[in-house]
N, C-alpha and C positions, 0 to 999 in steps of 0.2 A: 765181507771184505771190509777192510778197514777204513776208517773215516778220519780226515785230518782237517785242521782248521786252515786260515789263510797263511799261517806262518809255518805250515808241514808239522804241526804237532798232532799226534794221534789222539783223537778223542774216545772215551770211554761210553758204555752203553747209557743212555739217556742224556748225554752231553751233546750241544750243538752251539754252533757260532750265529749270533744274530747279524741283521744287515748293518746296525751300527757299530759293529766291532765288540759288543759285549757278548757274554756266554750265558747260556741258560741250562737248566737240568730239571727233566722231568722224571718223576716217580710215581709209585702207587700208595695211597694211604691204605696202610694194612687193615684196617677197620672197616672204612666205608667202601673201599675198592675204587674210590675216585682218584682222577689224576691230579698230582700237585707239582707246582713248578717254584724252582729257585733262581736267582737270577745275581750276576756279580759282573763288575766291570773287566776282570781277569780270569784267566783260567786258574790261576793258583787261588784266588779267593772263592771261585766257585767250589773248588775241590775241599776246600775247607767246610764250606757249608755242607758239602755231600757228607762228610765224616760226621758232622753234627747230626744229620738225619739218621745216618746208620747207627751211629751211638745211642740215640733216643730209641730206635726200635730194638737195639739188642737189650736195652734196660727194660724193655716191655711197657714204656709209657706210651700209650696210645692217645688219640685225640679226646676220647670222652674221658679218661681217667685223669688227664691233665688239667680239667676244668671242672672236675668234681671234688668238693670239698669234703672235709672229715665229717661234717654234721649232715651233709647229703649221702655219704656212704653209710653213716649209721641208720638213717630213715629207711634206706633201701635194706639193710641188714634185718631191721625190725619187721620189714614185711616179710621176709623170708620166715623168721623166728615165729611169726603169728600163724603160719602154716603148720609149724611143728606144735604149736600149742594147741591148735585146731586136732591134731592127730594124737594128742595126750603124750607126745614126746617131751615136752618141755612144761613146766608149771606156769600158770600165767601170770600169778602175783610175781615171780621172780622177775619176768620180763618187764613188768610194771616197775619194779623197784630199779632195773636198769635205766629205763627211760627217765624215771624221776631223777635219779642222779645224774644223768647226761643232761637233761635240761638245766639242772641246777648248778652243776659245777664245770661242764665242758661247753655246751652249747653258746655260740656266739662269742665265745673267747677267741684268742688268738690261735690256740689250737684248734678249735672247732672250725674256724674260718680258713685255716690252711688247706691248700690244695694237697690230695692224697699224693700227687707225684712229687710234691717238695717236702713231705713229711720227714722229720729225721728223729732220731733216738735223743738227741740234745734237746729239741723242743720238747717232746714228751716229758723228759725229766724236768724241764725248766717249768713246765706247767705243774706237776706233781709237787715241786719244792714250793711254788708259790701257793698251792693249796696248803701245804703245811704251815708255811707262814702265816696263812690266814686262820690257824686254829683247826683245820681239818684234821680228824684223828688218822692214824695209819691205816687202820680198817678200812675207813671209808676209801682211803686212795688205793688200798688194793682191790676193793669192790668195784670202783670205777675202771680200774685197769682190766677186769675180765671181759666186760663188753668191748672195751677199746682194743684189746689184742685180736678179740674174734673179727672186729670190723676190719683191722689192718690185714688180717689172713683173708677175709673176703674180698678186700679189695686187690690183694695178691693173686687171688684164684681168677678174678676177673681181669688180670693183666693191667692193672692200673699202677702198680707197682712192682718191683722185681723182688725186692727182700723185705722180711717182716722187720721193720726198724723198732717195733714194740718190744722186742724181746730183751729182758733184762732191764728194761728201763725202770720199771717199778721195784725191783729187787733192790737195785743199787741205791734207790732214795729210802727203801724202807730200813735198809741195813744202816745207813747213816743216821736216819732219825732214831731207829732204835739204841744205837751206841750212845747218842746224844742224851736219850731220856734215860739211859742206865748210869750214865756218867753223873746226871743231875739228880738221881734217885727217883725218877718217875717210872712209871709201868702202866702202860695201857691195857694189858691182859686183863680179861675176868679173873677176879680173885676169889678167894673163900674166906669165910669168917674164921678167925681163931677162936680157941675155945671160950678166952675171956670176953670177946666181941660177941660171940653166940649167947654167952650167960647174959651179958648186958642188954641184948637186944631181946631176949625172952622176958627178962625182968621188967623191960619197957612196955612190952606189949601187955603187961598186967593192968596197966592203966585203963580205967574205963571209956578214956576218949577214943582207944583203939579197938573197941569192943567187936566193931564190925571187922576191921581189917586183920586182927590177930588171927583168927582160924585161917585166913587166906594165907598170910605169910607163913604160918608155921607148917601148913600143909606143904607148901611148896619146900620148905626146909626139910621136912620128913619124909618126903617121896621123891625128890628130884625132878618133878614134872617142869617141862617148860610152861612158861606163862600162857603161850597160845594154847598149848593142850589143856591147861586147867580152864582157861577161858571157853573153851569149846565143848565142856563136859555136858552131856545130858543125864537126867535121872536114869535112864537105861544103861548108862557107862558105869555107874557107881553102885557096887554091890557091897555086901557086909564084910567080906574079907579081901576085897580086890577092886581096882579100877582099870577099865578097859580103855586105853587110849587109841581112838578110832579117827580122830579129826583133830584139827587146830583153827582156831578162829584167831585172826589177826586184823589189825585196824591200821591200815597204810595207805600211802600216797598212791593215787593212780598217776597215769600218764599225763592228766593235766594238772597235777600238784593238788588235787582235792583229797580228803582223806575219806575213806570207806572201809566198810567191814569186808574181809575176805575169808573164806572158809576153804578148806580144802584138806587133803590127807596129811598126816603128820610128816615131819621134815624129811625122814629117811623112810626106807622099807622096813628096817628093823625097829624104827619108833612105834610102828603098829604093836602093841603088846599089853598084856595083862600085867598090871603092877601090883603085888602083893602089898597089904598095908600092915604097917607095925601097930603095935598098940597106941603109939603117940599119933599116927595118922588117923586112926580110929576116932580118937578122942577129939582130935581136930574137927572131923566131920561132924561129930555129935555136937560140939559146940557151935558149928556153922548152923546147923539144923535147928538149935534152941532159939536162934535169933528170928526164925519165922519169915524170912525175906524171900519174895518172889521175883523173878525177873520178867517183867512186863514187855521188855523190847523182844523183837523178833527178828535179829540180824541174819542176813542170808537165809531166811525162812526157818531158822532154828528156834523151835518153841520150847519153853521151859527150862531155859539153861540153868544149870545148877547154881552157879555163882554169880553174883549182880552187885552193883554199886548200892549205897543206901537209899538211893532214889528208885531202884527198881532197873535202871539202864545196864546194858550189856558191860561187862568187865573188859577193860583194856590192859595192855601192857603198860602204856603211859600212866593210867590211873594208879595202878600198883606202885609204880616205880615213884610217882608223885607222894603217895603216902609213906614210902619207905624212907624218902628224903626228910619229911617231915618227923617220922619216928626217931630217925637217926639225929637230928637237931635237937629235939626234945630231950633225948636221953644224954646228949653232950652238954646241954644246958644245966642239966641236974647235976651232973657229975663234974661240972667245971672244966671238962678236959674231953678231948675226942676217945670216947669208949666204944662207939659205934662209927665206922667209916661213912662220913656223910655223901660219898659217891655210890653207896649201896643200891644195886638194882636186882630184878628179879633173878637174873642170870647168876647172881652170887649165890642164891639159895641152892641152885642146881649144883654148882662146884662145891659147896659146902657139904651137900649130901654125901658124895662119895668120899671125900677128905675125911669127913668126921667117922664115917663107918671105918676107914682105916684106921684112924686114930684108936677106935673103940675097939680093934683087933677082929673085926669081921674077916673071916678067913676068905669068903667066896671070890672076892676080887682078886686076891692074891695067889689063890690055889687054880683057879680057872681063867685068870686073865695073861695077858701078854704085854709085857713093858715095852714101850716104844719111847723115842726120842723126837723130838719136834722142833729141832733147830736151836732157836734162841728161847723157846719156851721151856718150861719146866717138864719133867717126865710126865706121861699120861698112863693111865690104866683102862683097859677095854676088855670088857667080859661079857658073857651073857649067863644070866641065872635062871635056872628053871627054863631054859629056853626062850626067855622072854624079856628079862629086863636087862638093858644094855648100858653100861657106864662107860664113858669115855670124857675123861674130866682132868685138866691139868691140877696137879698137886701143889697147893699154896700153903699149906700149914707146914710150920717148922716140924711138927711130930710126925706128919706124914712122910716128910723127905727124909727123915732120920730112919723111919721105918723102911722105906724103899732102898736106903744105903745098907742098912743092915741085911735085908733080904738078898740085895745084889751081892753083898760081900760073902 
């Protein structure tokens, strides 16, 4: 039976006229199941409020989601990821890295305090641009975006927002930043050493001041090992003709911002490999053994690590990079110009390994590899040698690029 107000107007479901002549609307909260009311002085004003309620329900914004901030959503997402870590579905220190970056770059910022229901793509882009203006690298911004996009999808799954507003936010900022850097002659991608730079580095390593670090740097250059893989080597992993890569040892921030050693498997499944040693690499190992140093530290319970600092402490990525910067400064000071890039890092050694191999005409990467293109990055080569060694490194040498173009033509 239809219901009408005192003026004969038909009332819809949930609408009613009050004794004082105003109107009310009763509806059910979709999340809690509790009754809610909306009031207005006229029927027309009440129906505007009804449309607002229906529109909010269509968007999927429920009561809980409308009061949850992005920081709170991240904390809930972390709890779920910890269950995956316990089940060995995710690596624990990867999650710790996400937590550290979130705490330093997002938490308590305008973006972190924003309610999930009010989050917009423009706000995310604005935050990334402010990070870039503060000197944060593009790679770090892209790493921050990885958990952020997953948190937004997590909120969408729970009905706190209707759409994934994070999609495309990082790509737009990264593209603008890379175009600006290219116009200014900057490049944040890991590079490799040109032949002249490599010769200058090896010449500087002959200085007695670097007798401890020379075999470490040269071994990275002659094997393509990641720094974390080299730091985690035990005596059983090093043979006469090969090195078995079974673990990595990192020194990273935990979720509270404290530095700690973290051991685990190599970066990928293919990174577990037997690495055949060249004559140069064998000489590097002999040079290291001649120093007679022993690692007294036992990080993560690892006893007898092959490589260590001059004081017998466990080796870290940061310690090697610090010495590389000092070596570069010393070489440049002697030459009176920049002959070795002062931004040299451990990963440059890995990139130089494959590029120098191509420059020398090693056929294995070209005959067995597959050339791929990675957008704004330079071409890469990916191959497996003897079913074990995996190379996938951007080519930064002019000779390597010329070789690539010739093969491609």
